[in-house]
DONU-622118 format. One line per 10 residues: number of its first residue (from 1); their letters; for each residue x, y, z negated of N, C-alpha, C, O, CB. Coordinates in nm, 3 decimals, padded with zeros to 5 digits. Glycine has a CB too. Example, Ala and Ser with C-alpha at 12.3 -4.5 7.8 and 13.67 -1.06 7.14 Angstrom:
<recs>
1) as) 01.319 -00.569 -00.780 01.230 -00.450 -00.780 01.320 -00.330 -00.780 01.424 -00.332 -00.846 01.131 -00.447 -00.905 ~ 01.285 -00.225 -00.708 01.367 -00.106 -00.714 01.290 00.003 -00.787 01.341 00.114 -00.804 01.408 -00.060 -00.572
</recs>
This chain:
<recs>
1) mktlwapwrm) 06.588 -15.736 -04.547 06.604 -15.644 -04.661 06.490 -15.669 -04.761 06.376 -15.690 -04.721 06.604 -15.494 -04.613 ~ 06.522 -15.668 -04.894 06.425 -15.680 -04.997 06.391 -15.545 -05.062 06.475 -15.456 -05.075 06.474 -15.777 -05.100 ~ 06.273 -15.536 -05.100 06.232 -15.406 -05.164 06.196 -15.427 -05.306 06.120 -15.518 -05.340 06.114 -15.341 -05.091 ~ 06.250 -15.342 -05.389 06.220 -15.340 -05.532 06.130 -15.222 -05.563 06.173 -15.109 -05.542 06.350 -15.334 -05.616 ~ 06.017 -15.240 -05.609 05.923 -15.134 -05.636 05.932 -15.093 -05.780 05.930 -15.173 -05.874 05.781 -15.177 -05.602 ~ 05.944 -14.952 -05.794 05.944 -14.895 -05.926 05.854 -14.770 -05.931 05.904 -14.659 -05.950 06.086 -14.862 -05.968 ~ 05.726 -14.787 -05.915 05.632 -14.678 -05.902 05.635 -14.583 -06.027 05.600 -14.466 -06.014 05.490 -14.736 -05.882 ~ 05.673 -14.631 -06.138 05.677 -14.545 -06.257 05.777 -14.425 -06.237 05.764 -14.322 -06.304 05.718 -14.631 -06.383 ~ 05.877 -14.439 -06.146 05.976 -14.340 -06.127 05.915 -14.211 -06.065 05.975 -14.104 -06.078 06.086 -14.395 -06.040 ~ 05.802 -14.219 -06.001 05.741 -14.105 -05.933 05.697 -14.003 -06.037 05.696 -13.883 -06.009 05.621 -14.149 -05.845
11) eyilgqkedg) 05.663 -14.049 -06.154 05.629 -13.955 -06.265 05.749 -13.862 -06.289 05.733 -13.741 -06.304 05.592 -14.034 -06.398 ~ 05.870 -13.922 -06.292 05.988 -13.843 -06.321 06.026 -13.758 -06.202 06.060 -13.641 -06.219 06.104 -13.934 -06.361 ~ 06.020 -13.813 -06.080 06.061 -13.736 -05.966 05.969 -13.619 -05.932 06.014 -13.507 -05.909 06.072 -13.825 -05.850 ~ 05.831 -13.649 -05.930 05.739 -13.550 -05.894 05.673 -13.473 -06.011 05.618 -13.365 -05.992 05.639 -13.613 -05.814 ~ 05.681 -13.529 -06.125 05.613 -13.471 -06.244 05.665 -13.336 -06.279 05.780 -13.301 -06.251 05.628 -13.560 -06.364 ~ 05.580 -13.260 -06.341 05.620 -13.127 -06.397 05.711 -13.141 -06.512 05.681 -13.207 -06.611 05.500 -13.045 -06.440 ~ 05.825 -13.075 -06.498 05.919 -13.076 -06.606 05.877 -12.988 -06.725 05.836 -12.873 -06.705 06.051 -13.034 -06.556 ~ 05.887 -13.039 -06.848 05.849 -12.966 -06.963 05.952 -12.857 -06.994 06.072 -12.883 -06.985 05.831 -13.059 -07.079 ~ 05.909 -12.738 -07.031 05.994 -12.635 -07.071 06.032 -12.660 -07.221 05.950 -12.700 -07.302 05.926 -12.497 -07.049 ~ 06.161 -12.634 -07.252 06.208 -12.647 -07.387 06.296 -12.773 -07.404 06.309 -12.854 -07.313 06.089 -12.650 -07.482
21) cvfcmakdhr) 06.352 -12.785 -07.519 06.434 -12.896 -07.557 06.356 -13.024 -07.579 06.263 -13.024 -07.660 06.509 -12.862 -07.680 ~ 06.387 -13.130 -07.513 06.314 -13.259 -07.531 06.323 -13.313 -07.669 06.231 -13.378 -07.718 06.367 -13.363 -07.437 ~ 06.435 -13.286 -07.732 06.457 -13.340 -07.872 06.375 -13.254 -07.973 06.315 -13.307 -08.066 06.616 -13.337 -07.911 ~ 06.374 -13.124 -07.953 06.296 -13.040 -08.047 06.150 -13.068 -08.032 06.076 -13.066 -08.130 06.323 -12.891 -08.025 ~ 06.106 -13.094 -07.909 05.966 -13.127 -07.879 05.927 -13.268 -07.932 05.817 -13.291 -07.982 05.943 -13.119 -07.727 ~ 06.024 -13.359 -07.918 05.995 -13.498 -07.965 05.966 -13.513 -08.110 05.881 -13.591 -08.152 06.108 -13.585 -07.935 ~ 06.038 -13.437 -08.185 06.024 -13.454 -08.335 05.884 -13.418 -08.382 05.836 -13.472 -08.482 06.128 -13.365 -08.411 ~ 05.815 -13.324 -08.309 05.680 -13.279 -08.353 05.564 -13.324 -08.256 05.448 -13.337 -08.294 05.679 -13.122 -08.364 ~ 05.606 -13.347 -08.129 05.491 -13.357 -08.032 05.500 -13.474 -07.950 05.419 -13.485 -07.858 05.483 -13.241 -07.943 ~ 05.586 -13.563 -07.969 05.600 -13.688 -07.876 05.606 -13.817 -07.964 05.708 -13.887 -07.962 05.739 -13.678 -07.783
31) peytlfvgqa) 05.504 -13.849 -08.036 05.508 -13.967 -08.124 05.532 -14.095 -08.048 05.589 -14.189 -08.103 05.379 -13.980 -08.201 ~ 05.492 -14.102 -07.921 05.505 -14.229 -07.846 05.651 -14.254 -07.811 05.683 -14.364 -07.766 05.419 -14.227 -07.716 ~ 05.743 -14.156 -07.830 05.887 -14.169 -07.809 05.969 -14.161 -07.941 06.084 -14.206 -07.947 05.933 -14.060 -07.712 ~ 05.910 -14.106 -08.041 05.982 -14.073 -08.169 05.972 -14.193 -08.262 05.862 -14.242 -08.287 05.922 -13.943 -08.240 ~ 06.085 -14.240 -08.312 06.087 -14.351 -08.400 06.111 -14.304 -08.548 06.060 -14.364 -08.643 06.195 -14.451 -08.354 ~ 06.189 -14.199 -08.562 06.224 -14.159 -08.704 06.255 -14.013 -08.701 06.326 -13.967 -08.612 06.348 -14.240 -08.764 ~ 06.201 -13.938 -08.798 06.242 -13.802 -08.824 06.276 -13.789 -08.967 06.189 -13.807 -09.052 06.135 -13.703 -08.785 ~ 06.400 -13.759 -08.998 06.446 -13.744 -09.138 06.465 -13.596 -09.167 06.418 -13.509 -09.094 06.579 -13.822 -09.164 ~ 06.538 -13.572 -09.280 06.566 -13.438 -09.317 06.665 -13.368 -09.220 06.654 -13.248 -09.195 06.618 -13.436 -09.456 ~ 06.760 -13.444 -09.167 06.862 -13.378 -09.085 06.881 -13.453 -08.950 06.954 -13.401 -08.865 06.998 -13.372 -09.163
41) tmvvmnkypy) 06.821 -13.569 -08.925 06.840 -13.647 -08.809 06.709 -13.706 -08.752 06.611 -13.721 -08.826 06.936 -13.755 -08.839 ~ 06.705 -13.739 -08.624 06.590 -13.812 -08.563 06.641 -13.912 -08.469 06.755 -13.908 -08.423 06.491 -13.718 -08.490 ~ 06.550 -14.008 -08.441 06.574 -14.120 -08.350 06.455 -14.115 -08.249 06.338 -14.127 -08.285 06.584 -14.265 -08.430 ~ 06.492 -14.096 -08.120 06.390 -14.107 -08.015 06.431 -14.212 -07.910 06.548 -14.244 -07.892 06.368 -13.970 -07.947 ~ 06.329 -14.261 -07.844 06.358 -14.357 -07.733 06.391 -14.276 -07.606 06.330 -14.172 -07.581 06.233 -14.454 -07.706 ~ 06.485 -14.323 -07.531 06.509 -14.264 -07.404 06.402 -14.290 -07.311 06.375 -14.407 -07.284 06.631 -14.310 -07.349 ~ 06.333 -14.187 -07.255 06.224 -14.201 -07.167 06.254 -14.269 -07.037 06.169 -14.332 -06.973 06.170 -14.074 -07.142 ~ 06.385 -14.253 -06.998 06.436 -14.314 -06.866 06.560 -14.398 -06.910 06.673 -14.355 -06.889 06.479 -14.194 -06.748 ~ 06.538 -14.517 -06.972 06.653 -14.588 -07.036 06.734 -14.669 -06.929 06.690 -14.704 -06.820 06.600 -14.687 -07.150 ~ 06.857 -14.693 -06.975 06.950 -14.781 -06.893 06.895 -14.924 -06.919 06.900 -15.005 -06.827 07.114 -14.765 -06.937
51) inghllvapi) 06.847 -14.957 -07.029 06.789 -15.093 -07.059 06.698 -15.076 -07.179 06.700 -14.974 -07.248 06.902 -15.204 -07.090 ~ 06.615 -15.182 -07.202 06.520 -15.174 -07.315 06.598 -15.150 -07.446 06.704 -15.207 -07.468 06.434 -15.306 -07.326 ~ 06.539 -15.062 -07.533 06.601 -15.041 -07.659 06.701 -14.927 -07.657 06.766 -14.900 -07.758 06.665 -15.164 -07.703 ~ 06.713 -14.861 -07.544 06.811 -14.737 -07.534 06.757 -14.631 -07.625 06.650 -14.575 -07.598 06.823 -14.676 -07.380 ~ 06.830 -14.601 -07.736 06.786 -14.498 -07.829 06.876 -14.378 -07.829 06.994 -14.389 -07.798 06.779 -14.553 -07.966 ~ 06.820 -14.261 -07.863 06.897 -14.139 -07.877 06.880 -14.088 -08.019 06.769 -14.070 -08.069 06.853 -14.032 -07.773 ~ 06.997 -14.064 -08.083 07.002 -14.016 -08.223 07.058 -13.872 -08.220 07.166 -13.847 -08.166 07.092 -14.113 -08.316 ~ 06.983 -13.782 -08.277 07.018 -13.639 -08.273 07.005 -13.577 -08.402 06.930 -13.628 -08.486 06.937 -13.565 -08.177 ~ 07.075 -13.464 -08.428 07.043 -13.383 -08.543 06.912 -13.311 -08.520 06.871 -13.286 -08.406 07.156 -13.283 -08.572 ~ 06.847 -13.277 -08.631 06.724 -13.193 -08.622 06.757 -13.058 -08.573 06.687 -13.004 -08.486 06.652 -13.181 -08.758
61) rhiarldeln) 06.863 -13.001 -08.626 06.895 -12.867 -08.579 06.937 -12.868 -08.432 07.003 -12.960 -08.384 07.006 -12.808 -08.665 ~ 06.897 -12.766 -08.363 06.920 -12.755 -08.213 07.066 -12.693 -08.200 07.088 -12.572 -08.203 06.801 -12.656 -08.136 ~ 07.162 -12.791 -08.186 07.298 -12.755 -08.164 07.353 -12.843 -08.056 07.301 -12.951 -08.028 07.380 -12.765 -08.292 ~ 07.466 -12.792 -07.994 07.520 -12.862 -07.877 07.652 -12.924 -07.901 07.694 -13.010 -07.823 07.531 -12.771 -07.764 ~ 07.723 -12.884 -08.007 07.861 -12.924 -08.020 07.881 -12.992 -08.162 07.814 -12.959 -08.259 07.957 -12.797 -07.999 ~ 07.976 -13.085 -08.164 08.014 -13.153 -08.287 08.060 -13.053 -08.399 08.029 -13.070 -08.517 08.127 -13.253 -08.256 ~ 08.134 -12.948 -08.356 08.189 -12.854 -08.450 08.082 -12.764 -08.510 08.112 -12.685 -08.600 08.294 -12.773 -08.384 ~ 07.961 -12.773 -08.463 07.850 -12.699 -08.518 07.778 -12.779 -08.636 07.704 -12.720 -08.714 07.749 -12.666 -08.402 ~ 07.802 -12.909 -08.644 07.748 -12.985 -08.755 07.825 -12.956 -08.889 07.947 -12.942 -08.892 07.754 -13.136 -08.721 ~ 07.746 -12.947 -08.995 07.814 -12.940 -09.123 07.847 -13.087 -09.170 07.798 -13.182 -09.110 07.723 -12.863 -09.231
71) leemglllkt) 07.927 -13.103 -09.273 07.971 -13.230 -09.313 07.851 -13.328 -09.350 07.854 -13.446 -09.318 08.065 -13.211 -09.429 ~ 07.749 -13.272 -09.417 07.636 -13.355 -09.450 07.562 -13.404 -09.325 07.524 -13.520 -09.316 07.543 -13.279 -09.540 ~ 07.542 -13.312 -09.232 07.477 -13.351 -09.104 07.556 -13.459 -09.033 07.499 -13.556 -08.983 07.461 -13.228 -09.012 ~ 07.685 -13.442 -09.027 07.772 -13.537 -08.957 07.762 -13.674 -09.016 07.752 -13.775 -08.946 07.915 -13.490 -08.960 ~ 07.766 -13.676 -09.151 07.758 -13.811 -09.219 07.617 -13.872 -09.193 07.606 -13.991 -09.164 07.786 -13.797 -09.381 ~ 07.507 -13.789 -09.203 07.377 -13.847 -09.185 07.358 -13.889 -09.038 07.292 -13.989 -09.011 07.267 -13.749 -09.230 ~ 07.414 -13.814 -08.945 07.401 -13.853 -08.802 07.469 -13.986 -08.782 07.409 -14.072 -08.718 07.463 -13.745 -08.705 ~ 07.588 -14.009 -08.831 07.648 -14.142 -08.807 07.580 -14.252 -08.889 07.579 -14.367 -08.847 07.796 -14.138 -08.840 ~ 07.527 -14.218 -08.999 07.451 -14.322 -09.084 07.322 -14.356 -09.005 07.275 -14.470 -09.003 07.414 -14.265 -09.238 ~ 07.268 -14.254 -08.943 07.142 -14.287 -08.868 07.171 -14.372 -08.747 07.091 -14.458 -08.711 07.068 -14.159 -08.823
81) veqsiailkk) 07.287 -14.349 -08.681 07.329 -14.435 -08.568 07.353 -14.580 -08.627 07.309 -14.678 -08.568 07.464 -14.376 -08.496 ~ 07.420 -14.588 -08.737 07.441 -14.722 -08.794 07.315 -14.797 -08.829 07.301 -14.916 -08.802 07.525 -14.712 -08.916 ~ 07.224 -14.727 -08.887 07.092 -14.783 -08.931 07.008 -14.824 -08.808 06.938 -14.925 -08.809 07.011 -14.676 -09.019 ~ 07.019 -14.743 -08.704 06.948 -14.774 -08.577 07.000 -14.902 -08.512 06.924 -14.983 -08.459 06.962 -14.658 -08.477 ~ 07.133 -14.917 -08.518 07.197 -15.040 -08.466 07.148 -15.159 -08.544 07.112 -15.262 -08.488 07.350 -15.032 -08.473 ~ 07.148 -15.142 -08.675 07.099 -15.253 -08.759 06.953 -15.299 -08.725 06.920 -15.417 -08.724 07.106 -15.209 -08.906 ~ 06.875 -15.201 -08.699 06.732 -15.227 -08.656 06.723 -15.296 -08.527 06.648 -15.393 -08.511 06.654 -15.100 -08.647 ~ 06.799 -15.245 -08.430 06.803 -15.311 -08.295 06.857 -15.451 -08.302 06.809 -15.539 -08.231 06.888 -15.229 -08.196 ~ 06.960 -15.475 -08.389 07.007 -15.616 -08.405 06.899 -15.703 -08.458 06.882 -15.816 -08.411 07.127 -15.623 -08.499 ~ 06.825 -15.658 -08.554 06.726 -15.735 -08.618 06.606 -15.767 -08.522 06.559 -15.880 -08.515 06.679 -15.661 -08.742
91) vmnpngfnvg) 06.561 -15.665 -08.451 06.442 -15.673 -08.374 06.470 -15.734 -08.226 06.393 -15.814 -08.174 06.378 -15.530 -08.367 ~ 06.581 -15.690 -08.167 06.606 -15.726 -08.022 06.716 -15.830 -08.000 06.730 -15.887 -07.892 06.644 -15.600 -07.944 ~ 06.797 -15.854 -08.109 06.903 -15.947 -08.102 07.000 -15.925 -07.987 07.022 -16.023 -07.916 06.848 -16.079 -08.095 ~ 07.060 -15.813 -07.960 07.153 -15.794 -07.858 07.289 -15.856 -07.891 07.317 -15.885 -08.007 07.166 -15.651 -07.830 ~ 07.373 -15.875 -07.789 07.510 -15.928 -07.811 07.611 -15.821 -07.840 07.724 -15.852 -07.880 07.556 -16.007 -07.691 ~ 07.575 -15.693 -07.820 07.667 -15.582 -07.842 07.598 -15.453 -07.816 07.477 -15.451 -07.789 07.791 -15.594 -07.756 ~ 07.671 -15.345 -07.822 07.617 -15.212 -07.800 07.722 -15.121 -07.729 07.843 -15.135 -07.747 07.574 -15.149 -07.935 ~ 07.668 -15.028 -07.647 07.744 -14.913 -07.609 07.687 -14.794 -07.689 07.566 -14.771 -07.694 07.738 -14.889 -07.453 ~ 07.785 -14.717 -07.755 07.738 -14.608 -07.844 07.829 -14.493 -07.806 07.951 -14.507 -07.804 07.746 -14.644 -08.005 ~ 07.767 -14.378 -07.774 07.854 -14.261 -07.739 07.779 -14.129 -07.718 07.656 -14.121 -07.722 07.931 -14.292 -07.611
101) lnlgkvagag) 07.861 -14.030 -07.698 07.816 -13.895 -07.669 07.862 -13.851 -07.532 07.974 -13.881 -07.491 07.868 -13.799 -07.773 ~ 07.776 -13.781 -07.460 07.815 -13.714 -07.340 07.811 -13.564 -07.367 07.703 -13.506 -07.379 07.723 -13.754 -07.222 ~ 07.932 -13.500 -07.377 07.940 -13.361 -07.413 07.974 -13.276 -07.286 08.085 -13.275 -07.233 08.048 -13.341 -07.527 ~ 07.867 -13.207 -07.244 07.881 -13.125 -07.121 07.830 -13.190 -06.999 07.833 -13.313 -06.987 08.022 -13.089 -07.098 ~ 07.782 -13.112 -06.906 07.725 -13.169 -06.780 07.822 -13.254 -06.708 07.787 -13.362 -06.660 07.678 -13.059 -06.686 ~ 07.948 -13.208 -06.698 08.047 -13.282 -06.623 08.073 -13.418 -06.674 08.121 -13.506 -06.603 08.169 -13.210 -06.620 ~ 08.038 -13.437 -06.812 08.059 -13.563 -06.880 07.937 -13.657 -06.869 07.937 -13.771 -06.914 08.091 -13.538 -07.024 ~ 07.835 -13.598 -06.807 07.711 -13.682 -06.787 07.598 -13.646 -06.880 07.501 -13.721 -06.887 07.743 -13.830 -06.806 ~ 07.604 -13.531 -06.955 07.504 -13.496 -07.046 07.378 -13.441 -06.968 07.383 -13.337 -06.903 07.561 -13.395 -07.145 ~ 07.270 -13.515 -06.980 07.145 -13.470 -06.918 07.075 -13.358 -06.999 07.006 -13.273 -06.943 07.050 -13.589 -06.903
111) veehlhfhiv) 07.097 -13.360 -07.129 07.046 -13.255 -07.216 07.167 -13.205 -07.298 07.188 -13.247 -07.413 06.927 -13.308 -07.310 ~ 07.247 -13.114 -07.237 07.372 -13.073 -07.302 07.346 -12.973 -07.416 07.435 -12.949 -07.498 07.466 -13.010 -07.198 ~ 07.222 -12.915 -07.423 07.202 -12.809 -07.525 07.171 -12.868 -07.661 07.172 -12.793 -07.760 07.089 -12.715 -07.484 ~ 07.143 -12.999 -07.673 07.113 -13.060 -07.803 07.193 -13.188 -07.813 07.168 -13.285 -07.742 06.960 -13.088 -07.822 ~ 07.289 -13.184 -07.902 07.383 -13.295 -07.922 07.308 -13.420 -07.959 07.220 -13.416 -08.044 07.486 -13.261 -08.031 ~ 07.341 -13.534 -07.894 07.278 -13.662 -07.927 07.369 -13.774 -07.896 07.451 -13.763 -07.805 07.150 -13.680 -07.853 ~ 07.358 -13.888 -07.971 07.423 -14.014 -07.943 07.334 -14.099 -07.860 07.212 -14.098 -07.875 07.460 -14.086 -08.070 ~ 07.395 -14.173 -07.770 07.317 -14.281 -07.703 07.358 -14.412 -07.773 07.473 -14.435 -07.809 07.346 -14.287 -07.543 ~ 07.254 -14.496 -07.789 07.275 -14.631 -07.839 07.208 -14.725 -07.738 07.086 -14.727 -07.723 07.216 -14.651 -07.988 ~ 07.296 -14.803 -07.667 07.241 -14.888 -07.559 07.275 -15.033 -07.598 07.390 -15.077 -07.598 07.303 -14.848 -07.413
121) prwfgdvnal) 07.163 -15.108 -07.633 07.191 -15.251 -07.663 07.234 -15.328 -07.535 07.191 -15.297 -07.424 07.062 -15.319 -07.726 ~ 07.320 -15.426 -07.554 07.371 -15.505 -07.439 07.358 -15.651 -07.466 07.380 -15.696 -07.579 07.518 -15.472 -07.408 ~ 07.323 -15.727 -07.363 07.311 -15.869 -07.364 07.404 -15.930 -07.263 07.433 -15.869 -07.160 07.170 -15.910 -07.337 ~ 07.453 -16.052 -07.292 07.529 -16.121 -07.191 07.435 -16.140 -07.071 07.319 -16.178 -07.087 07.586 -16.257 -07.245 ~ 07.487 -16.114 -06.956 07.404 -16.137 -06.826 07.315 -16.017 -06.794 07.240 -16.023 -06.696 07.310 -16.267 -06.840 ~ 07.318 -15.904 -06.874 07.228 -15.798 -06.834 07.281 -15.705 -06.723 07.210 -15.618 -06.672 07.194 -15.717 -06.954 ~ 07.408 -15.727 -06.690 07.465 -15.654 -06.573 07.453 -15.745 -06.454 07.503 -15.857 -06.461 07.617 -15.612 -06.595 ~ 07.389 -15.705 -06.346 07.374 -15.798 -06.238 07.409 -15.725 -06.104 07.446 -15.607 -06.108 07.228 -15.857 -06.235 ~ 07.399 -15.787 -05.998 07.431 -15.734 -05.867 07.352 -15.609 -05.833 07.404 -15.518 -05.769 07.408 -15.839 -05.762 ~ 07.226 -15.602 -05.876 07.145 -15.481 -05.860 07.210 -15.356 -05.909 07.212 -15.255 -05.839 07.018 -15.496 -05.929
131) avfadvrvip) 07.264 -15.359 -06.028 07.321 -15.238 -06.083 07.454 -15.208 -06.012 07.487 -15.091 -05.990 07.340 -15.251 -06.237 ~ 07.526 -15.304 -05.979 07.655 -15.295 -05.912 07.639 -15.241 -05.764 07.702 -15.142 -05.726 07.725 -15.437 -05.914 ~ 07.557 -15.307 -05.686 07.551 -15.288 -05.543 07.438 -15.194 -05.501 07.449 -15.126 -05.399 07.534 -15.421 -05.475 ~ 07.335 -15.190 -05.576 07.213 -15.108 -05.536 07.179 -14.994 -05.624 07.077 -14.929 -05.601 07.094 -15.195 -05.529 ~ 07.259 -14.965 -05.729 07.226 -14.864 -05.823 07.081 -14.871 -05.880 07.010 -14.771 -05.893 07.249 -14.736 -05.759 ~ 07.045 -14.994 -05.913 06.911 -15.022 -05.956 06.926 -15.101 -06.093 07.013 -15.187 -06.109 06.829 -15.107 -05.841 ~ 06.841 -15.068 -06.185 06.835 -15.137 -06.312 06.703 -15.206 -06.331 06.599 -15.148 -06.299 06.860 -15.042 -06.426 ~ 06.701 -15.323 -06.379 06.581 -15.400 -06.408 06.555 -15.387 -06.556 06.638 -15.431 -06.636 06.595 -15.552 -06.366 ~ 06.444 -15.328 -06.597 06.405 -15.304 -06.732 06.272 -15.387 -06.752 06.165 -15.349 -06.704 06.387 -15.147 -06.761 ~ 06.287 -15.501 -06.825 06.169 -15.594 -06.816 06.055 -15.562 -06.906 05.948 -15.622 -06.894 06.210 -15.731 -06.846
141) ehilathanl) 06.075 -15.466 -06.999 05.963 -15.441 -07.094 05.926 -15.293 -07.089 06.014 -15.207 -07.081 06.003 -15.482 -07.242 ~ 05.794 -15.261 -07.092 05.748 -15.127 -07.089 05.796 -15.047 -07.212 05.804 -15.104 -07.321 05.598 -15.127 -07.080 ~ 05.827 -14.922 -07.198 05.878 -14.844 -07.303 05.788 -14.837 -07.423 05.838 -14.832 -07.535 05.906 -14.714 -07.255 ~ 05.655 -14.837 -07.404 05.554 -14.838 -07.509 05.555 -14.963 -07.589 05.532 -14.961 -07.710 05.419 -14.819 -07.452 ~ 05.583 -15.074 -07.522 05.591 -15.209 -07.586 05.717 -15.206 -07.681 05.712 -15.246 -07.798 05.604 -15.330 -07.473 ~ 05.822 -15.157 -07.624 05.950 -15.146 -07.705 05.927 -15.061 -07.828 05.968 -15.094 -07.939 06.068 -15.084 -07.620 ~ 05.858 -14.947 -07.805 05.830 -14.854 -07.916 05.746 -14.925 -08.027 05.775 -14.912 -08.145 05.754 -14.726 -07.862 ~ 05.645 -14.998 -07.985 05.564 -15.070 -08.080 05.644 -15.170 -08.158 05.618 -15.191 -08.277 05.452 -15.138 -08.011 ~ 05.743 -15.235 -08.096 05.819 -15.338 -08.172 05.918 -15.271 -08.264 05.950 -15.327 -08.369 05.894 -15.436 -08.077 ~ 05.967 -15.154 -08.231 06.074 -15.090 -08.320 06.010 -15.003 -08.424 06.062 -15.000 -08.536 06.174 -15.002 -08.235
151) kphfegmdps) 05.903 -14.933 -08.398 05.844 -14.829 -08.487 05.835 -14.884 -08.631 05.890 -14.819 -08.720 05.700 -14.786 -08.436 ~ 05.771 -14.996 -08.660 05.758 -15.040 -08.802 05.886 -15.042 -08.874 05.888 -15.014 -08.994 05.699 -15.175 -08.812 ~ 05.997 -15.074 -08.807 06.121 -15.089 -08.874 06.184 -14.952 -08.904 06.253 -14.937 -09.005 06.214 -15.174 -08.791 ~ 06.160 -14.854 -08.819 06.208 -14.722 -08.849 06.118 -14.648 -08.953 06.166 -14.556 -09.019 06.216 -14.643 -08.721 ~ 05.994 -14.687 -08.966 05.909 -14.635 -09.068 05.958 -14.667 -09.208 05.936 -14.589 -09.300 05.772 -14.685 -09.050 ~ 06.023 -14.781 -09.224 06.081 -14.824 -09.344 06.217 -14.772 -09.374 06.272 -14.798 -09.481 06.084 -14.962 -09.344 ~ 06.271 -14.698 -09.282 06.409 -14.645 -09.306 06.407 -14.527 -09.405 06.339 -14.427 -09.383 06.475 -14.600 -09.170 ~ 06.482 -14.541 -09.512 06.480 -14.440 -09.621 06.624 -14.389 -09.648 06.705 -14.455 -09.714 06.417 -14.501 -09.754 ~ 06.651 -14.269 -09.594 06.787 -14.210 -09.615 06.824 -14.196 -09.755 06.945 -14.197 -09.782 06.798 -14.079 -09.554 ~ 06.736 -14.184 -09.852 06.767 -14.169 -09.987 06.842 -14.290 -10.051 06.903 -14.279 -10.157 06.644 -14.141 -10.057
161) twk) 06.834 -14.402 -09.984 06.897 -14.526 -10.031 07.038 -14.548 -09.960 07.110 -14.641 -09.994 06.799 -14.649 -10.003 ~ 07.070 -14.467 -09.870 07.196 -14.484 -09.794 07.319 -14.452 -09.886 07.316 -14.357 -09.964 07.196 -14.388 -09.665 ~ 07.425 -14.534 -09.875 07.545 -14.507 -09.954 07.645 -14.436 -09.870 07.754 -14.404 -09.919 07.604 -14.634 -10.009
</recs>
């Protein structure tokens, strides 16, 4: 039997869970995970990603459902998703993306109280036997290194220029 060590997981398993919404806290208090905060949307890195570059795009307002968005927020949310994908293409050169919402616990939402899109970059060959047979993912780059690579590109993102 082979052993795969992932000691960083103990922080998640045994660590004290923060009270409050992770998205609401991220926009003001978690700069190491926050890439962009605009007037109506934000982009944060998933602290426990499926793969490097796994981003979460959320409205600033603390809402849980799509029907709670106004038309401006809905447009800005999708535009932020589109801009985030463009940055990931430029910086990480993935072959494709999984983009989606998990609405409700039964659908897999880990944070169901704050609506958010997942953007998961994908590369040919990134699915291997570990994920299929052992429910293990290999993430080759530390989250802070990924943040350092992406952050300068999000700092240049200007919603006032979006069409």
